[in-house]
All heavy atoms as TSV, in Angstrom:
chain	resi	resn	atom	element	x	y	z
A	1	MET	N	N	0.820	-1.144	0.082
A	1	MET	CA	C	-0.013	-0.010	0.026
A	1	MET	C	C	0.917	1.239	-0.027
A	1	MET	O	O	1.799	1.359	0.728
A	1	MET	CB	C	-0.960	-0.010	1.196
A	1	MET	CG	C	-1.787	1.236	1.286
A	1	MET	SD	S	-2.836	1.357	2.815
A	1	MET	CE	C	-3.682	-0.159	2.770
A	2	THR	N	N	0.546	2.227	-0.866
A	2	THR	CA	C	1.337	3.392	-0.947
A	2	THR	C	C	0.927	4.283	0.160
A	2	THR	O	O	-0.182	4.230	0.744
A	2	THR	CB	C	1.176	4.097	-2.295
A	2	THR	OG1	O	-0.209	4.459	-2.457
A	2	THR	CG2	C	1.538	3.175	-3.403
A	3	LEU	N	N	1.775	5.279	0.399
A	3	LEU	CA	C	1.391	6.312	1.471
A	3	LEU	C	C	0.157	7.143	0.992
A	3	LEU	O	O	-0.580	7.502	1.853
A	3	LEU	CB	C	2.588	7.290	1.724
A	3	LEU	CG	C	3.801	6.594	2.464
A	3	LEU	CD1	C	4.898	7.629	2.604
A	3	LEU	CD2	C	3.323	6.203	3.842
A	4	SER	N	N	0.074	7.481	-0.353
A	4	SER	CA	C	-1.013	8.275	-0.760
A	4	SER	C	C	-2.317	7.438	-0.657
A	4	SER	O	O	-3.396	8.034	-0.335
A	4	SER	CB	C	-0.739	8.644	-2.277
A	4	SER	OG	O	-0.741	7.546	-3.113
A	5	LEU	N	N	-2.230	6.153	-0.870
A	5	LEU	CA	C	-3.427	5.309	-0.668
A	5	LEU	C	C	-3.937	5.302	0.741
A	5	LEU	O	O	-5.023	5.312	1.172
A	5	LEU	CB	C	-3.331	3.929	-1.270
A	5	LEU	CG	C	-4.455	2.927	-0.968
A	5	LEU	CD1	C	-5.797	3.493	-1.512
A	5	LEU	CD2	C	-4.157	1.565	-1.567
A	6	ALA	N	N	-2.857	5.059	1.744
A	6	ALA	CA	C	-3.207	5.068	3.036
A	6	ALA	C	C	-3.849	6.374	3.603
A	6	ALA	O	O	-4.718	6.341	4.431
A	6	ALA	CB	C	-1.891	4.726	3.833
A	7	ALA	N	N	-3.269	7.491	3.078
A	7	ALA	CA	C	-3.795	8.813	3.486
A	7	ALA	C	C	-5.205	8.870	3.032
A	7	ALA	O	O	-6.072	9.547	3.673
A	7	ALA	CB	C	-2.839	9.900	2.908
A	8	ALA	N	N	-5.455	8.502	1.724
A	8	ALA	CA	C	-6.840	8.623	1.061
A	8	ALA	C	C	-7.805	7.822	1.846
A	8	ALA	O	O	-8.960	8.171	2.091
A	8	ALA	CB	C	-6.710	8.283	-0.326
A	9	LEU	N	N	-7.373	6.546	2.176
A	9	LEU	CA	C	-8.282	5.626	3.015
A	9	LEU	C	C	-8.680	6.357	4.318
A	9	LEU	O	O	-9.824	6.244	4.767
A	9	LEU	CB	C	-7.581	4.284	3.230
A	9	LEU	CG	C	-7.595	3.385	2.087
A	9	LEU	CD1	C	-6.538	2.252	2.297
A	9	LEU	CD2	C	-8.968	2.733	1.916
A	10	ALA	N	N	-7.624	6.898	5.005
A	10	ALA	CA	C	-7.919	7.571	6.316
A	10	ALA	C	C	-8.806	8.769	6.138
A	10	ALA	O	O	-9.731	8.998	6.954
A	10	ALA	CB	C	-6.574	7.996	6.944
A	11	ALA	N	N	-8.615	9.550	5.036
A	11	ALA	CA	C	-9.403	10.696	4.834
A	11	ALA	C	C	-10.882	10.264	4.481
A	11	ALA	O	O	-11.848	10.884	5.013
A	11	ALA	CB	C	-8.799	11.567	3.660
A	12	ASP	N	N	-11.015	9.279	3.628
A	12	ASP	CA	C	-12.380	8.718	3.344
A	12	ASP	C	C	-13.017	8.252	4.637
A	12	ASP	O	O	-14.259	8.460	4.858
A	12	ASP	CB	C	-12.350	7.634	2.217
A	12	ASP	CG	C	-12.282	8.257	0.940
A	12	ASP	OD1	O	-12.438	9.371	0.756
A	12	ASP	OD2	O	-12.151	7.424	-0.059
A	13	ASP	N	N	-12.328	7.500	5.462
A	13	ASP	CA	C	-12.933	6.931	6.728
A	13	ASP	C	C	-13.465	8.125	7.573
A	13	ASP	O	O	-14.575	8.088	8.136
A	13	ASP	CB	C	-11.842	6.101	7.459
A	13	ASP	CG	C	-11.549	4.775	6.781
A	13	ASP	OD1	O	-12.313	4.379	5.913
A	13	ASP	OD2	O	-10.590	4.096	7.161
A	14	ALA	N	N	-12.628	9.174	7.664
A	14	ALA	CA	C	-12.997	10.242	8.568
A	14	ALA	C	C	-14.153	11.037	7.914
A	14	ALA	O	O	-15.135	11.391	8.670
A	14	ALA	CB	C	-11.804	11.306	8.707
A	15	ALA	N	N	-14.216	11.166	6.615
A	15	ALA	CA	C	-15.288	11.891	5.962
A	15	ALA	C	C	-16.590	11.124	6.136
A	15	ALA	O	O	-17.652	11.637	6.379
A	15	ALA	CB	C	-14.972	12.123	4.538
A	16	GLU	N	N	-16.498	9.798	5.956
A	16	GLU	CA	C	-17.704	8.898	6.088
A	16	GLU	C	C	-18.232	8.965	7.481
A	16	GLU	O	O	-19.402	9.119	7.741
A	16	GLU	CB	C	-17.352	7.476	5.723
A	16	GLU	CG	C	-18.615	6.642	5.540
A	16	GLU	CD	C	-18.203	5.210	5.001
A	16	GLU	OE1	O	-17.163	5.086	4.443
A	16	GLU	OE2	O	-19.126	4.342	5.169
A	17	ASP	N	N	-17.267	8.983	8.473
A	17	ASP	CA	C	-17.675	9.185	9.889
A	17	ASP	C	C	-18.404	10.460	10.189
A	17	ASP	O	O	-19.233	10.514	11.008
A	17	ASP	CB	C	-16.478	9.009	10.907
A	17	ASP	CG	C	-15.943	7.630	10.967
A	17	ASP	OD1	O	-16.644	6.652	10.687
A	17	ASP	OD2	O	-14.738	7.424	11.440
A	18	ALA	N	N	-18.034	11.432	9.349
A	18	ALA	CA	C	-18.571	12.818	9.488
A	18	ALA	C	C	-19.877	12.972	8.763
A	18	ALA	O	O	-20.505	14.035	8.788
A	18	ALA	CB	C	-17.630	13.792	9.147
A	19	GLY	N	N	-20.322	11.939	8.041
A	19	GLY	CA	C	-21.557	11.931	7.358
A	19	GLY	C	C	-21.569	11.800	5.793
A	19	GLY	O	O	-22.534	11.785	5.185
A	20	MET	N	N	-20.343	11.680	5.275
A	20	MET	CA	C	-20.299	11.492	3.831
A	20	MET	C	C	-20.945	10.097	3.463
A	20	MET	O	O	-20.724	9.199	4.218
A	20	MET	CB	C	-18.805	11.563	3.377
A	20	MET	CG	C	-18.668	11.169	1.866
A	20	MET	SD	S	-16.954	11.161	1.373
A	20	MET	CE	C	-16.504	9.567	1.826
A	21	HIS	N	N	-21.625	10.046	2.340
A	21	HIS	CA	C	-22.253	8.782	1.851
A	21	HIS	C	C	-21.175	7.924	1.406
A	21	HIS	O	O	-20.201	8.328	0.768
A	21	HIS	CB	C	-23.189	9.060	0.754
A	21	HIS	CG	C	-24.061	7.868	0.490
A	21	HIS	ND1	N	-23.637	6.916	-0.306
A	21	HIS	CD2	C	-25.315	7.608	0.822
A	21	HIS	CE1	C	-24.583	5.958	-0.412
A	21	HIS	NE2	N	-25.656	6.375	0.335
A	22	PRO	N	N	-21.208	6.614	1.771
A	22	PRO	CA	C	-20.167	5.613	1.334
A	22	PRO	C	C	-19.959	5.640	-0.097
A	22	PRO	O	O	-18.837	5.292	-0.566
A	22	PRO	CB	C	-20.645	4.275	1.904
A	22	PRO	CG	C	-21.636	4.616	3.064
A	22	PRO	CD	C	-22.232	5.933	2.632
A	23	ASP	N	N	-20.920	5.827	-0.909
A	23	ASP	CA	C	-20.771	5.780	-2.480
A	23	ASP	C	C	-19.850	6.924	-2.931
A	23	ASP	O	O	-19.420	6.946	-4.111
A	23	ASP	CB	C	-22.111	5.903	-3.107
A	23	ASP	CG	C	-22.908	4.711	-3.033
A	23	ASP	OD1	O	-22.323	3.595	-2.505
A	23	ASP	OD2	O	-24.149	4.646	-3.255
A	24	ASP	N	N	-19.610	7.959	-2.076
A	24	ASP	CA	C	-18.771	9.100	-2.525
A	24	ASP	C	C	-17.287	8.810	-2.162
A	24	ASP	O	O	-16.499	9.701	-2.486
A	24	ASP	CB	C	-19.215	10.376	-1.851
A	24	ASP	CG	C	-20.662	10.792	-2.196
A	24	ASP	OD1	O	-21.011	10.348	-3.399
A	24	ASP	OD2	O	-21.382	11.363	-1.487
A	25	ARG	N	N	-16.949	7.682	-1.626
A	25	ARG	CA	C	-15.544	7.441	-1.369
A	25	ARG	C	C	-14.695	7.268	-2.731
A	25	ARG	O	O	-15.254	6.788	-3.653
A	25	ARG	CB	C	-15.409	6.031	-0.709
A	25	ARG	CG	C	-15.977	6.088	0.822
A	25	ARG	CD	C	-15.893	4.634	1.513
A	25	ARG	NE	N	-14.462	4.472	1.725
A	25	ARG	CZ	C	-13.810	4.557	2.845
A	25	ARG	NH1	N	-14.496	4.941	3.939
A	25	ARG	NH2	N	-12.543	4.342	3.001
A	26	THR	N	N	-13.431	7.737	-2.535
A	26	THR	CA	C	-12.540	7.515	-3.676
A	26	THR	C	C	-11.782	6.129	-3.475
A	26	THR	O	O	-11.020	5.736	-4.289
A	26	THR	CB	C	-11.582	8.661	-3.857
A	26	THR	OG1	O	-10.848	8.862	-2.620
A	26	THR	CG2	C	-12.245	9.940	-4.217
A	27	THR	N	N	-11.872	5.591	-2.150
A	27	THR	CA	C	-11.146	4.398	-1.969
A	27	THR	C	C	-12.260	3.326	-1.457
A	27	THR	O	O	-13.419	3.678	-1.197
A	27	THR	CB	C	-10.241	4.612	-0.723
A	27	THR	OG1	O	-10.954	5.120	0.398
A	27	THR	CG2	C	-9.157	5.590	-1.042
A	28	CYS	N	N	-11.817	2.122	-1.441
A	28	CYS	CA	C	-12.612	0.969	-0.998
A	28	CYS	C	C	-12.084	0.512	0.303
A	28	CYS	O	O	-10.994	-0.019	0.401
A	28	CYS	CB	C	-12.512	-0.105	-2.035
A	28	CYS	SG	S	-13.541	-1.608	-1.578
A	29	HIS	N	N	-12.912	0.676	1.341
A	29	HIS	CA	C	-12.605	0.272	2.665
A	29	HIS	C	C	-12.410	-1.332	2.691
A	29	HIS	O	O	-11.520	-1.775	3.421
A	29	HIS	CB	C	-13.656	0.683	3.708
A	29	HIS	CG	C	-13.304	0.311	5.122
A	29	HIS	ND1	N	-12.407	0.886	5.874
A	29	HIS	CD2	C	-13.840	-0.722	5.840
A	29	HIS	CE1	C	-12.355	0.323	6.975
A	29	HIS	NE2	N	-13.236	-0.676	7.175
A	30	GLN	N	N	-13.309	-1.976	2.112
A	30	GLN	CA	C	-13.295	-3.473	2.141
A	30	GLN	C	C	-11.980	-3.972	1.535
A	30	GLN	O	O	-11.404	-4.951	2.069
A	30	GLN	CB	C	-14.461	-3.986	1.444
A	30	GLN	CG	C	-14.656	-5.528	1.461
A	30	GLN	CD	C	-15.853	-6.069	0.795
A	30	GLN	OE1	O	-16.678	-5.319	0.361
A	30	GLN	NE2	N	-15.992	-7.360	0.658
A	31	HIS	N	N	-11.592	-3.486	0.361
A	31	HIS	CA	C	-10.536	-4.137	-0.344
A	31	HIS	C	C	-9.200	-3.261	-0.075
A	31	HIS	O	O	-8.092	-3.654	-0.691
A	31	HIS	CB	C	-10.810	-4.166	-1.790
A	31	HIS	CG	C	-11.915	-5.062	-2.218
A	31	HIS	ND1	N	-13.073	-4.553	-2.586
A	31	HIS	CD2	C	-11.990	-6.437	-2.026
A	31	HIS	CE1	C	-13.950	-5.615	-2.743
A	31	HIS	NE2	N	-13.243	-6.736	-2.485
A	32	GLN	N	N	-9.218	-2.200	0.637
A	32	GLN	CA	C	-8.049	-1.262	0.932
A	32	GLN	C	C	-7.387	-0.991	-0.371
A	32	GLN	O	O	-6.198	-1.171	-0.550
A	32	GLN	CB	C	-7.100	-2.034	1.816
A	32	GLN	CG	C	-7.737	-2.354	3.253
A	32	GLN	CD	C	-8.031	-1.128	3.970
A	32	GLN	OE1	O	-7.105	-0.467	4.453
A	32	GLN	NE2	N	-9.223	-0.830	4.229
A	33	ASP	N	N	-8.071	-0.428	-1.349
A	33	ASP	CA	C	-7.623	-0.118	-2.740
A	33	ASP	C	C	-8.377	1.128	-3.152
A	33	ASP	O	O	-9.359	1.611	-2.533
A	33	ASP	CB	C	-7.767	-1.248	-3.655
A	33	ASP	CG	C	-6.893	-1.159	-4.770
A	33	ASP	OD1	O	-6.124	-0.261	-5.003
A	33	ASP	OD2	O	-6.842	-2.087	-5.624
A	34	TRP	N	N	-7.970	1.603	-4.300
A	34	TRP	CA	C	-8.709	2.715	-4.903
A	34	TRP	C	C	-10.049	2.142	-5.392
A	34	TRP	O	O	-10.071	1.000	-5.901
A	34	TRP	CB	C	-7.915	3.350	-6.066
A	34	TRP	CG	C	-6.593	4.056	-5.670
A	34	TRP	CD1	C	-5.367	3.517	-5.759
A	34	TRP	CD2	C	-6.461	5.174	-4.924
A	34	TRP	NE1	N	-4.415	4.320	-5.179
A	34	TRP	CE2	C	-5.087	5.359	-4.695
A	34	TRP	CE3	C	-7.469	6.184	-4.456
A	34	TRP	CZ2	C	-4.634	6.544	-3.997
A	34	TRP	CZ3	C	-6.911	7.274	-3.795
A	34	TRP	CH2	C	-5.518	7.492	-3.541
A	35	ALA	N	N	-11.067	2.965	-5.324
A	35	ALA	CA	C	-12.386	2.468	-5.565
A	35	ALA	C	C	-12.502	2.024	-7.135
A	35	ALA	O	O	-13.087	1.045	-7.462
A	35	ALA	CB	C	-13.443	3.547	-5.318
A	36	GLU	N	N	-11.738	2.786	-7.979
A	36	GLU	CA	C	-11.841	2.433	-9.375
A	36	GLU	C	C	-11.188	1.055	-9.712
A	36	GLU	O	O	-11.528	0.418	-10.698
A	36	GLU	CB	C	-11.184	3.559	-10.202
A	36	GLU	CG	C	-9.707	3.674	-9.958
A	36	GLU	CD	C	-9.175	4.979	-10.557
A	36	GLU	OE1	O	-9.874	6.037	-10.683
A	36	GLU	OE2	O	-7.841	4.889	-10.797
A	37	ASN	N	N	-10.252	0.744	-8.865
A	37	ASN	CA	C	-9.676	-0.675	-9.102
A	37	ASN	C	C	-10.434	-1.871	-8.705
A	37	ASN	O	O	-10.162	-2.981	-8.908
A	37	ASN	CB	C	-8.304	-0.682	-8.328
A	37	ASN	CG	C	-7.241	0.352	-8.899
A	37	ASN	OD1	O	-7.455	0.837	-10.056
A	37	ASN	ND2	N	-6.256	0.608	-8.105
A	38	CYS	N	N	-11.467	-1.665	-7.783
A	38	CYS	CA	C	-12.253	-2.826	-7.269
A	38	CYS	C	C	-13.721	-2.591	-7.572
A	38	CYS	O	O	-14.474	-3.455	-7.071
A	38	CYS	CB	C	-11.984	-2.983	-5.812
A	38	CYS	SG	S	-12.615	-1.642	-4.831
A	39	ALA	N	N	-14.121	-1.783	-8.452
A	39	ALA	CA	C	-15.525	-1.562	-8.809
A	39	ALA	C	C	-16.090	-2.889	-9.318
A	39	ALA	O	O	-17.233	-3.188	-8.991
A	39	ALA	CB	C	-15.625	-0.393	-9.688
A	40	SER	N	N	-15.313	-3.674	-10.028
A	40	SER	CA	C	-15.931	-4.943	-10.645
A	40	SER	C	C	-16.012	-5.992	-9.587
A	40	SER	O	O	-16.748	-6.984	-9.783
A	40	SER	CB	C	-15.044	-5.363	-11.734
A	40	SER	OG	O	-13.642	-5.682	-11.227
A	41	LYS	N	N	-15.449	-5.825	-8.376
A	41	LYS	CA	C	-15.602	-6.779	-7.249
A	41	LYS	C	C	-16.940	-6.585	-6.465
A	41	LYS	O	O	-17.155	-7.403	-5.558
A	41	LYS	CB	C	-14.355	-6.731	-6.336
A	41	LYS	CG	C	-13.021	-7.030	-7.027
A	41	LYS	CD	C	-11.862	-6.773	-6.071
A	41	LYS	CE	C	-10.557	-6.969	-6.749
A	41	LYS	NZ	N	-9.527	-6.528	-5.921
A	42	HIS	N	N	-17.566	-5.550	-6.747
A	42	HIS	CA	C	-18.809	-5.274	-5.955
A	42	HIS	C	C	-20.020	-5.430	-6.877
A	42	HIS	O	O	-19.864	-5.152	-8.084
A	42	HIS	CB	C	-18.786	-3.790	-5.420
A	42	HIS	CG	C	-17.723	-3.499	-4.473
A	42	HIS	ND1	N	-17.840	-3.741	-3.191
A	42	HIS	CD2	C	-16.490	-3.032	-4.659
A	42	HIS	CE1	C	-16.706	-3.377	-2.565
A	42	HIS	NE2	N	-15.806	-2.959	-3.418
A	43	SER	N	N	-21.063	-5.848	-6.401
A	43	SER	CA	C	-22.245	-5.983	-7.106
A	43	SER	C	C	-23.433	-5.219	-6.454
A	43	SER	O	O	-23.457	-5.141	-5.242
A	43	SER	CB	C	-22.645	-7.451	-7.273
A	43	SER	OG	O	-22.931	-8.056	-6.067
A	44	ARG	N	N	-24.274	-4.667	-7.246
A	44	ARG	CA	C	-25.419	-3.920	-6.765
A	44	ARG	C	C	-26.410	-4.962	-6.107
A	44	ARG	O	O	-26.599	-6.011	-6.744
A	44	ARG	CB	C	-26.108	-3.101	-7.787
A	44	ARG	CG	C	-25.239	-2.003	-8.364
A	44	ARG	CD	C	-25.984	-0.727	-8.206
A	44	ARG	NE	N	-25.192	0.403	-8.579
A	44	ARG	CZ	C	-24.857	1.419	-7.824
A	44	ARG	NH1	N	-25.302	1.463	-6.614
A	44	ARG	NH2	N	-24.160	2.444	-8.229
A	45	PRO	N	N	-27.107	-4.671	-5.012
A	45	PRO	CA	C	-28.068	-5.573	-4.511
A	45	PRO	C	C	-29.253	-5.650	-5.411
A	45	PRO	O	O	-29.640	-4.701	-6.101
A	45	PRO	CB	C	-28.458	-4.982	-3.231
A	45	PRO	CG	C	-28.108	-3.552	-3.294
A	45	PRO	CD	C	-26.928	-3.443	-4.305
A	46	SER	N	N	-29.769	-6.886	-5.539
A	46	SER	CA	C	-31.032	-7.097	-6.348
A	46	SER	C	C	-32.272	-6.512	-5.548
A	46	SER	O	O	-32.166	-6.221	-4.310
A	46	SER	CB	C	-31.217	-8.549	-6.616
A	46	SER	OG	O	-31.445	-9.186	-5.338
A	47	ALA	N	N	-33.353	-6.340	-6.245
A	47	ALA	CA	C	-34.552	-5.937	-5.588
A	47	ALA	C	C	-34.967	-6.836	-4.418
A	47	ALA	O	O	-35.356	-6.532	-3.355
A	47	ALA	CB	C	-35.698	-5.776	-6.616
A	48	GLU	N	N	-34.706	-8.154	-4.686
A	48	GLU	CA	C	-35.064	-9.150	-3.747
A	48	GLU	C	C	-34.214	-8.990	-2.464
A	48	GLU	O	O	-34.724	-9.109	-1.372
A	48	GLU	CB	C	-34.899	-10.607	-4.315
A	48	GLU	CG	C	-35.279	-11.718	-3.291
A	48	GLU	CD	C	-35.187	-13.048	-4.017
A	48	GLU	OE1	O	-35.396	-13.187	-5.174
A	48	GLU	OE2	O	-34.555	-13.958	-3.279
A	49	GLN	N	N	-32.935	-8.794	-2.628
A	49	GLN	CA	C	-32.084	-8.628	-1.474
A	49	GLN	C	C	-32.447	-7.245	-0.689
A	49	GLN	O	O	-32.414	-7.263	0.510
A	49	GLN	CB	C	-30.591	-8.403	-1.915
A	49	GLN	CG	C	-29.969	-9.803	-2.426
A	49	GLN	CD	C	-28.621	-9.571	-3.114
A	49	GLN	OE1	O	-28.495	-8.604	-3.870
A	49	GLN	NE2	N	-27.797	-10.558	-3.026
A	50	MET	N	N	-32.811	-6.271	-1.480
A	50	MET	CA	C	-33.103	-5.012	-0.725
A	50	MET	C	C	-34.466	-5.196	0.021
A	50	MET	O	O	-34.574	-4.646	1.216
A	50	MET	CB	C	-33.278	-3.889	-1.800
A	50	MET	CG	C	-31.952	-3.481	-2.381
A	50	MET	SD	S	-32.079	-2.387	-3.774
A	50	MET	CE	C	-32.646	-0.874	-2.992
A	51	LEU	N	N	-35.356	-5.781	-0.554
A	51	LEU	CA	C	-36.657	-6.123	0.128
A	51	LEU	C	C	-36.464	-6.884	1.435
A	51	LEU	O	O	-36.967	-6.663	2.516
A	51	LEU	CB	C	-37.663	-6.866	-0.752
A	51	LEU	CG	C	-38.926	-7.205	-0.144
A	51	LEU	CD1	C	-39.731	-5.924	0.474
A	51	LEU	CD2	C	-39.914	-7.958	-1.218
A	52	ALA	N	N	-35.511	-7.997	1.290
A	52	ALA	CA	C	-35.241	-8.871	2.444
A	52	ALA	C	C	-34.546	-8.024	3.530
A	52	ALA	O	O	-34.869	-8.058	4.740
A	52	ALA	CB	C	-34.460	-9.998	2.051
A	53	HIS	N	N	-33.712	-7.120	3.145
A	53	HIS	CA	C	-33.072	-6.288	4.132
A	53	HIS	C	C	-34.000	-5.347	4.861
A	53	HIS	O	O	-33.945	-5.124	6.135
A	53	HIS	CB	C	-31.875	-5.392	3.449
A	53	HIS	CG	C	-31.246	-4.567	4.432
A	53	HIS	ND1	N	-31.561	-3.244	4.792
A	53	HIS	CD2	C	-30.071	-4.811	5.161
A	53	HIS	CE1	C	-30.677	-2.740	5.706
A	53	HIS	NE2	N	-29.867	-3.688	5.856
A	54	THR	N	N	-34.970	-4.736	3.989
A	54	THR	CA	C	-35.962	-3.848	4.631
A	54	THR	C	C	-36.826	-4.638	5.610
A	54	THR	O	O	-37.153	-4.176	6.644
A	54	THR	CB	C	-36.780	-3.250	3.531
A	54	THR	OG1	O	-35.937	-2.507	2.626
A	54	THR	CG2	C	-37.852	-2.267	4.081
A	55	VAL	N	N	-37.270	-5.733	5.161
A	55	VAL	CA	C	-38.114	-6.641	6.033
A	55	VAL	C	C	-37.468	-6.993	7.454
A	55	VAL	O	O	-37.999	-6.915	8.427
A	55	VAL	CB	C	-38.656	-7.839	5.298
A	55	VAL	CG1	C	-39.373	-8.875	6.288
A	55	VAL	CG2	C	-39.642	-7.470	4.153
A	56	ARG	N	N	-36.197	-7.338	7.258
A	56	ARG	CA	C	-35.418	-7.759	8.392
A	56	ARG	C	C	-35.027	-6.597	9.307
A	56	ARG	O	O	-35.122	-6.716	10.468
A	56	ARG	CB	C	-34.231	-8.545	7.919
A	56	ARG	CG	C	-33.404	-9.036	9.050
A	56	ARG	CD	C	-32.281	-9.951	8.612
A	56	ARG	NE	N	-31.659	-10.469	9.719
A	56	ARG	CZ	C	-30.568	-11.288	9.676
A	56	ARG	NH1	N	-30.046	-11.478	8.532
A	56	ARG	NH2	N	-29.997	-11.788	10.797
A	57	TRP	N	N	-34.577	-5.542	8.811
A	57	TRP	CA	C	-34.068	-4.546	9.500
A	57	TRP	C	C	-34.889	-3.177	9.561
A	57	TRP	O	O	-34.637	-2.375	10.395
A	57	TRP	CB	C	-32.545	-4.061	9.021
A	57	TRP	CG	C	-31.718	-5.222	9.038
A	57	TRP	CD1	C	-31.165	-5.996	7.956
A	57	TRP	CD2	C	-31.059	-5.790	10.138
A	57	TRP	NE1	N	-30.382	-6.944	8.317
A	57	TRP	CE2	C	-30.237	-7.017	9.628
A	57	TRP	CE3	C	-31.087	-5.452	11.538
A	57	TRP	CZ2	C	-29.562	-7.642	10.559
A	57	TRP	CZ3	C	-30.300	-6.400	12.292
A	57	TRP	CH2	C	-29.564	-7.361	11.988
A	58	GLY	N	N	-35.815	-3.073	8.749
A	58	GLY	CA	C	-36.790	-1.979	8.767
A	58	GLY	C	C	-36.263	-0.719	8.233
A	58	GLY	O	O	-36.793	0.431	8.590
A	59	ASN	N	N	-35.187	-0.733	7.443
A	59	ASN	CA	C	-34.707	0.493	6.798
A	59	ASN	C	C	-33.993	0.309	5.459
A	59	ASN	O	O	-33.840	-0.787	5.005
A	59	ASN	CB	C	-33.616	1.229	7.668
A	59	ASN	CG	C	-32.434	0.340	8.027
A	59	ASN	OD1	O	-32.389	-0.772	7.662
A	59	ASN	ND2	N	-31.579	0.960	8.783
């Protein structure tokens, strides 16, 4: 991990803690990489998954 990536991860973490939406990150917390490098590793939830989450968690 480069110093610039580590700094960007820390900045995105702090911004998210302060209220930034996770989709606005330039880094990926899960993969500890730049968001553009791991976009293909993430999938959008299906309508069925979203409904199940809503029923289970109420949000």
